[in-house]
C-alpha positions as CSV (number, residue, x, y, z in Angstrom):
1,X,0.2,-0.1,-0.1
2,X,1.4,3.2,-0.8
3,X,2.0,5.7,2.4
4,X,-0.9,8.0,0.9
5,X,-3.2,5.5,1.1
6,X,-1.9,4.5,4.3
7,X,-2.2,8.6,5.8
8,X,-5.7,8.6,4.4
9,X,-6.8,5.6,6.7
10,X,-5.3,6.5,9.4
11,X,-7.3,9.7,9.4
12,X,-10.3,8.4,8.9
13,X,-10.2,6.2,11.5
14,X,-8.7,9.3,13.8
15,X,-11.8,11.3,12.2
16,X,-14.5,8.6,12.6
17,X,-16.9,6.0,15.4
18,X,-14.3,2.9,15.2
19,X,-17.1,0.6,15.2
20,X,-16.0,-1.6,12.0
21,X,-11.9,-2.4,11.6
22,X,-10.5,-0.6,8.9
23,X,-10.0,-2.6,5.9
24,X,-6.4,-2.1,4.2
25,X,-7.6,-0.6,0.5
26,X,-9.4,2.2,-0.4
27,X,-11.9,1.3,-2.4
28,X,-12.3,3.9,-5.4
29,X,-15.1,2.0,-8.2
30,X,-17.1,-0.1,-8.9
31,X,-18.2,-1.8,-12.5
32,X,-21.0,-4.9,-12.6
33,X,-19.3,-7.7,-10.5
34,X,-15.8,-6.0,-9.6
35,X,-14.6,-3.5,-7.5
36,X,-11.2,-1.7,-7.7
37,X,-9.2,0.1,-4.8
38,X,-7.6,3.6,-5.5
39,X,-4.5,1.5,-6.4
40,X,-6.5,0.3,-9.7
41,X,-6.5,-3.7,-7.9
42,X,-9.8,-5.7,-8.8
43,X,-11.8,-7.4,-6.7
44,X,-14.4,-9.9,-8.1
45,X,-17.1,-9.1,-4.8
46,X,-18.8,-11.4,-3.5
47,X,-19.4,-9.2,-0.5
48,X,-21.7,-6.9,-2.2
49,X,-22.0,-4.6,0.6
50,X,-23.3,-7.7,2.4
51,X,-26.1,-9.0,0.1
52,X,-26.9,-5.1,-0.5
53,X,-25.5,-5.0,-4.9
54,X,-28.0,-6.7,-6.3
55,X,-27.7,-5.6,-9.6
56,X,-24.3,-4.8,-9.3
57,X,-21.8,-1.7,-9.9
58,X,-22.9,1.8,-11.6
59,X,-25.4,-0.5,-13.0
60,X,-26.9,2.0,-16.2
61,X,-30.3,2.1,-15.8
62,X,-29.9,2.8,-11.7
63,X,-27.3,5.8,-13.7
64,X,-30.5,6.6,-15.9
65,X,-32.8,6.5,-13.3
66,X,-30.7,8.5,-10.1
67,X,-29.8,11.2,-12.6
68,X,-33.2,11.7,-14.0
69,X,-35.2,11.7,-11.0
70,X,-32.2,13.6,-9.1
71,X,-33.2,16.8,-11.4
72,X,-36.8,16.7,-11.3
73,X,-37.3,16.3,-7.2
74,X,-35.6,14.6,-4.8
75,X,-36.9,15.1,-1.2
76,X,-41.0,16.4,-0.1
77,X,-42.9,15.7,3.1
78,X,-44.0,12.2,3.0
79,X,-47.9,13.5,2.6
80,X,-47.1,14.1,-1.0
81,X,-48.0,11.9,-3.4
82,X,-45.2,10.9,-6.8
83,X,-45.3,8.9,-9.0
84,X,-42.1,7.2,-8.0
85,X,-44.0,6.1,-4.8
86,X,-47.0,5.0,-6.9
87,X,-45.0,2.8,-8.6
88,X,-42.6,1.4,-5.9
89,X,-45.5,0.2,-3.7
90,X,-47.6,-1.3,-6.9
91,X,-44.1,-3.7,-7.4
92,X,-44.0,-4.4,-3.7
93,X,-47.4,-5.1,-3.9
94,X,-48.6,-7.2,-7.2
95,X,-45.5,-9.5,-6.2
96,X,-46.7,-10.8,-3.1
97,X,-49.0,-11.2,-0.8
98,X,-49.1,-8.0,1.1
99,X,-51.5,-5.1,0.3
100,X,-49.9,-1.8,1.7
101,X,-46.2,-0.5,1.8
102,X,-44.5,2.0,3.9
103,X,-41.1,3.3,3.1
104,X,-38.3,3.4,5.6
105,X,-34.7,4.3,4.8
106,X,-32.7,1.1,6.0
107,X,-33.5,-2.3,7.7
108,X,-33.3,-1.9,11.1
109,X,-35.8,0.8,10.9
110,X,-38.2,-1.6,8.3
111,X,-37.8,-4.3,11.4
112,X,-38.7,-0.8,13.8
113,X,-42.3,0.0,11.8
114,X,-42.8,-3.8,12.1
115,X,-42.3,-4.5,16.0
116,X,-44.5,-0.8,16.0
117,X,-47.1,-1.6,14.0
118,X,-47.7,-5.4,15.3
119,X,-48.1,-4.5,18.8
120,X,-50.3,-1.6,18.1
121,X,-52.4,-4.3,15.9
122,X,-52.8,-6.8,18.8
123,X,-53.3,-3.5,21.5
124,X,-56.3,-3.1,19.0
125,X,-57.2,-6.4,18.9
126,X,-56.2,-8.6,21.6
127,X,-55.3,-5.8,24.7
128,X,-53.0,-3.5,26.2
129,X,-51.5,-6.8,27.7
130,X,-50.5,-8.5,24.5
131,X,-47.1,-6.7,24.4
132,X,-44.5,-9.5,24.1
133,X,-42.2,-10.4,20.5
134,X,-41.0,-14.4,20.5
135,X,-37.7,-14.0,18.4
136,X,-35.2,-16.6,17.4
137,X,-31.6,-17.2,18.8
138,X,-28.4,-17.0,16.4
139,X,-30.8,-13.4,14.8
140,X,-30.3,-9.9,13.8
141,X,-32.8,-7.7,13.0
142,X,-30.5,-4.8,13.8
143,X,-28.9,-2.2,15.7
144,X,-31.9,0.5,16.7
145,X,-33.1,-0.1,20.1
146,X,-36.3,-2.2,19.2
147,X,-34.4,-4.2,16.4
148,X,-32.3,-5.0,18.5
149,X,-34.0,-6.2,21.7
150,X,-35.0,-8.8,19.4
151,X,-31.4,-9.5,18.5
152,X,-29.6,-12.8,20.4
153,X,-26.1,-10.5,20.7
154,X,-28.8,-8.8,23.2
155,X,-27.9,-10.7,25.8
156,X,-23.7,-10.3,25.3
157,X,-24.0,-6.1,25.2
158,X,-25.4,-5.5,28.9
159,X,-24.0,-1.9,28.8
160,X,-27.1,-1.2,26.5
161,X,-29.4,-2.1,28.2
162,X,-32.3,-2.0,29.7
163,X,-33.4,-3.1,26.0
164,X,-37.3,-2.9,25.4
165,X,-39.0,-6.1,27.6
166,X,-41.0,-9.0,26.7
167,X,-38.9,-10.2,24.4
168,X,-39.1,-14.1,24.4
169,X,-36.0,-16.3,22.3
170,X,-36.9,-19.8,20.7
171,X,-34.6,-22.1,19.0
172,X,-34.4,-21.4,15.7
173,X,-35.8,-24.5,13.8
174,X,-36.7,-26.7,16.9
175,X,-40.3,-27.3,18.1
176,X,-39.8,-28.3,20.8
177,X,-40.9,-25.4,23.5
178,X,-41.6,-22.6,20.7
179,X,-45.6,-23.9,21.8
180,X,-44.7,-22.8,25.5
181,X,-44.4,-19.3,24.5
182,X,-47.4,-18.4,22.7
183,X,-50.3,-17.0,24.7
184,X,-52.7,-14.1,24.9
185,X,-50.1,-11.9,25.8
186,X,-48.6,-13.0,22.5
187,X,-47.9,-9.8,19.4
188,X,-45.7,-10.9,17.4
189,X,-43.0,-13.2,16.1
190,X,-40.4,-12.6,14.1
191,X,-38.0,-14.6,12.1
192,X,-35.7,-14.8,9.4
193,X,-36.3,-16.7,6.7
194,X,-32.5,-17.3,6.2
195,X,-30.4,-16.3,9.2
196,X,-27.7,-14.1,8.0
197,X,-25.9,-13.0,10.6
198,X,-26.4,-15.9,12.8
199,X,-24.9,-19.1,9.6
200,X,-26.8,-18.4,6.3
201,X,-28.8,-21.2,8.3
202,X,-32.9,-21.2,6.2
203,X,-35.8,-22.1,7.8
204,X,-37.0,-25.6,7.7
205,X,-40.6,-25.3,5.8
206,X,-41.9,-27.3,8.4
207,X,-41.0,-25.2,11.0
208,X,-42.4,-22.2,9.5
209,X,-46.1,-24.1,8.8
210,X,-46.1,-24.5,12.2
211,X,-45.0,-21.2,13.3
212,X,-47.5,-19.9,10.9
213,X,-50.9,-22.2,12.5
214,X,-49.9,-21.2,15.8
215,X,-50.0,-17.8,15.0
216,X,-53.1,-18.4,13.9
217,X,-54.2,-19.6,16.9
218,X,-54.8,-16.6,19.4
219,X,-53.7,-14.7,16.1
220,X,-50.5,-13.4,16.5
221,X,-48.6,-11.2,13.9
222,X,-45.7,-13.5,11.9
223,X,-43.1,-11.4,10.9
224,X,-40.3,-12.5,8.0
225,X,-37.3,-10.4,8.2
226,X,-36.5,-10.1,4.7
227,X,-33.8,-7.6,5.0
228,X,-31.3,-10.0,3.9
229,X,-32.3,-12.4,2.2
230,X,-35.4,-10.6,0.3
231,X,-35.0,-8.7,-3.2
232,X,-34.5,-12.0,-4.9
233,X,-31.3,-12.6,-2.9
234,X,-32.6,-16.9,-2.5
235,X,-34.2,-16.5,-6.4
236,X,-38.2,-15.8,-5.3
237,X,-39.0,-11.9,-4.7
238,X,-39.9,-12.5,-1.6
239,X,-38.0,-14.7,0.8
240,X,-41.2,-17.4,1.8
241,X,-41.7,-17.8,-1.9
242,X,-39.0,-19.7,-1.5
243,X,-40.8,-21.7,1.5
244,X,-43.8,-24.5,1.0
245,X,-45.1,-27.3,2.6
246,X,-47.5,-29.8,2.7
247,X,-48.5,-30.1,6.1
248,X,-48.6,-33.6,6.6
249,X,-49.2,-35.7,9.5
250,X,-44.3,-36.0,8.8
251,X,-45.3,-32.6,9.9
252,X,-44.5,-31.4,13.6
253,X,-45.9,-34.6,15.0
254,X,-49.4,-34.2,13.1
255,X,-50.6,-31.5,15.1
256,X,-50.9,-29.1,12.1
257,X,-53.8,-29.7,9.9
258,X,-53.4,-31.4,6.5
259,X,-53.1,-29.6,3.2
260,X,-53.4,-32.4,0.2
261,X,-50.9,-29.5,-1.7
262,X,-48.0,-28.0,-1.2
263,X,-49.0,-24.6,-0.1
264,X,-46.3,-21.4,0.4
265,X,-46.2,-19.9,4.1
266,X,-47.0,-16.7,4.3
267,X,-46.5,-13.8,6.7
268,X,-48.5,-11.1,8.0
269,X,-45.5,-9.1,7.4
270,X,-42.6,-8.5,5.6
271,X,-39.2,-6.4,6.2
272,X,-37.3,-5.2,3.6
273,X,-34.3,-3.1,2.5
274,X,-30.8,-4.1,1.2
275,X,-30.9,-5.7,-2.0
276,X,-34.0,-3.6,-2.8
277,X,-31.7,-0.2,-3.5
278,X,-28.8,-1.8,-5.0
279,X,-26.9,0.2,-3.3
280,X,-28.7,3.2,-2.3
281,X,-29.8,3.3,1.3
282,X,-33.7,2.6,1.2
283,X,-36.2,0.3,2.9
284,X,-39.4,-1.2,3.3
285,X,-42.3,-2.8,5.2
286,X,-44.9,-4.9,3.8
287,X,-47.9,-5.9,4.8
288,X,-51.6,-7.1,4.7
289,X,-54.2,-4.5,5.1
290,X,-55.6,-5.3,8.7
291,X,-51.8,-5.0,10.2
292,X,-50.9,-2.2,7.8
293,X,-54.5,0.0,9.1
294,X,-53.0,-0.5,12.7
295,X,-50.3,2.4,12.0
296,X,-53.0,5.6,11.4
297,X,-52.2,9.4,11.5
298,X,-49.7,10.1,14.4
299,X,-48.3,6.4,14.7
300,X,-45.5,6.4,13.2
301,X,-43.5,8.6,10.4
302,X,-40.1,9.2,8.1
303,X,-38.3,12.4,7.0
304,X,-36.2,10.7,4.3
305,X,-38.3,7.5,3.7
306,X,-39.9,7.7,0.6
307,X,-38.4,9.8,-1.1
308,X,-39.2,10.7,-5.2
309,X,-35.5,9.4,-5.2
310,X,-35.4,6.3,-3.4
311,X,-38.7,5.0,-4.6
312,X,-37.3,6.2,-8.4
313,X,-34.6,3.4,-7.5
314,X,-36.5,0.9,-5.9
315,X,-39.0,0.8,-8.9
316,X,-36.2,0.4,-11.0
317,X,-34.2,-1.9,-8.8
318,X,-37.4,-4.0,-8.3
319,X,-38.3,-3.7,-11.6
320,X,-35.4,-6.2,-12.8
321,X,-35.8,-8.2,-9.8
322,X,-39.5,-9.2,-10.6
323,X,-39.2,-10.9,-13.8
324,X,-39.3,-14.2,-14.2
325,X,-35.6,-14.8,-16.1
326,X,-34.3,-12.8,-13.3
327,X,-35.5,-14.8,-10.7
328,X,-34.4,-17.5,-12.4
329,X,-30.9,-16.6,-13.3
330,X,-30.3,-16.3,-9.2
331,X,-31.4,-20.3,-9.4
332,X,-29.5,-21.4,-11.6
333,X,-26.4,-19.5,-10.4
334,X,-27.7,-20.4,-7.0
335,X,-27.5,-24.1,-8.0
336,X,-23.8,-23.7,-10.0
337,X,-22.2,-22.0,-7.3
338,X,-23.5,-24.3,-4.6
339,X,-22.7,-27.4,-6.7
340,X,-18.8,-26.2,-7.5
341,X,-18.6,-25.4,-3.9
342,X,-19.3,-29.1,-3.1
343,X,-16.8,-30.7,-5.8
344,X,-14.4,-28.4,-3.7
345,X,-15.6,-30.4,-0.8
346,X,-15.5,-33.9,-2.1
347,X,-12.2,-33.8,-4.0
348,X,-10.6,-32.0,-1.5
349,X,-12.0,-32.3,2.1
350,X,-10.8,-28.5,2.9
351,X,-14.2,-27.4,2.9
352,X,-15.9,-28.9,5.8
353,X,-19.8,-27.7,5.2
354,X,-21.9,-25.3,3.0
355,X,-24.9,-23.7,4.1
356,X,-27.8,-21.1,2.7
357,X,-30.1,-20.7,0.1
358,X,-30.0,-19.3,-3.6
359,X,-27.2,-16.9,-3.9
360,X,-27.2,-16.1,-0.3
361,X,-24.2,-19.3,0.3
362,X,-21.2,-19.7,2.3
363,X,-19.0,-22.6,3.7
364,X,-17.3,-23.5,6.1
365,X,-13.2,-24.7,5.6
366,X,-10.5,-26.2,7.3
367,X,-8.7,-22.8,7.3
368,X,-9.8,-20.0,10.2
369,X,-12.7,-17.8,9.1
370,X,-10.7,-14.6,9.1
371,X,-7.9,-15.7,7.5
372,X,-9.4,-17.1,5.0
373,X,-11.4,-13.8,4.7
374,X,-8.1,-11.9,4.1
375,X,-6.1,-14.6,2.0
376,X,-9.5,-14.5,-0.5
377,X,-8.8,-10.6,-0.3
378,X,-5.2,-10.8,-1.4
379,X,-5.9,-13.0,-4.4
380,X,-9.2,-10.5,-5.2
381,X,-12.1,-12.0,-4.1
382,X,-13.9,-9.7,-1.0
383,X,-16.1,-12.1,1.3
384,X,-17.8,-11.4,4.3
385,X,-17.9,-13.7,7.4
386,X,-21.3,-15.1,8.9
387,X,-21.9,-16.1,12.4
388,X,-18.5,-17.7,14.3
389,X,-16.7,-20.1,11.3
390,X,-18.4,-19.3,8.0
391,X,-17.1,-17.4,4.8
392,X,-20.4,-15.4,3.6
393,X,-20.5,-15.6,-0.5
394,X,-23.2,-12.7,-1.7
395,X,-22.7,-11.5,-5.1
396,X,-24.3,-9.1,-6.9
397,X,-27.7,-11.3,-8.7
398,X,-26.5,-10.1,-11.9
399,X,-23.5,-13.0,-11.1
400,X,-22.3,-15.4,-14.9
401,X,-21.2,-18.1,-14.8
402,X,-17.7,-17.3,-16.0
403,X,-17.6,-15.3,-12.9
404,X,-18.5,-17.6,-10.8
405,X,-15.9,-19.8,-12.1
406,X,-13.4,-17.5,-11.8
407,X,-14.4,-16.8,-7.7
408,X,-14.2,-20.6,-7.0
409,X,-10.9,-21.0,-8.6
410,X,-9.9,-18.3,-6.5
411,X,-11.4,-20.2,-3.7
412,X,-9.5,-23.6,-4.7
413,X,-5.9,-22.2,-5.2
414,X,-6.6,-20.1,-1.5
415,X,-7.7,-23.3,0.0
416,X,-4.9,-24.9,-1.5
417,X,-1.9,-22.0,0.1
418,X,0.2,-22.7,2.9
419,X,-1.4,-20.5,5.9
């Protein structure tokens, strides 16, 4: 690294909160699935801002939309209707089971809105005692107080207490004991269909069906956190569309009714961000009508959420992702990447486990994860960590077969280095 670059890094660390350990390079620009640092080094970006850059870097349609809308109107009060807001909301409603949309600025804000909505709905329909929320171990829902309160990490960060009360944690994909947490005091259950920071663990369809059935009995709001796994990341527009269950007696020991055919497990509310903006900061909450209607004038709001520029970007990005051929491509590329990782695992045993769904995949290896991520970076592949030991691979959804094979070649080469 040049002395000038080191000076820039050192000064930035001095001037900003050190909530992340600074990387040893300075990123300069990106194009498609590649990023470049200020020394001109090229990286295949399989981090994508942690599943953010769904259309890659400097996507021409996005740039056109941003330039056009920025020249017209970027901001206005949320009480104004704009055509970009209508277009973005229409795409979100047309492509799922939801009726209404609230636009936010980020994933953690989306979770905040969902929790408030669920508690308000429960207050109106079940009474003031219905305040309890069920969340899951190894979860991650954000860093504001509400979202952090339903994230298991709260148990190791006592210095932020008191968190919001009445939150109970259950084991992910574990039928035993979950029923005991439900009562007339339960307002909501929040779950990631695929856990992002907790090790890229997909939920069992049978477990999600069990949750849906449990929520339908005393009527509890079921919230899916799609912030990382939604917006096409797992090969469907919403993550719930990747999970169906026949509900036969073999599911949860016959406690559920029997359906004759596979049925999707629909949530009542879903939280979105990350990939829906492909790098532009934006989020959303989508909900079925009875839950959305609980949020009346004065119960929630936002200064920037739903601004014309953000909504124009969302309409552009989700308009691309919603195309059937786009989602089929994600499914095909996800299967290819998983298959190539499996070949390495079978050939050399240097990969010990593969996790995830679609283009939200990860692997464990015989190399300690931080060393592996550092070595991959030096070899030109950007990745991130999930859980205690997983290398996370979340490339742009526009990734091609050749680019996947390039990434796999780097992974294979790196695994055979001396550490």
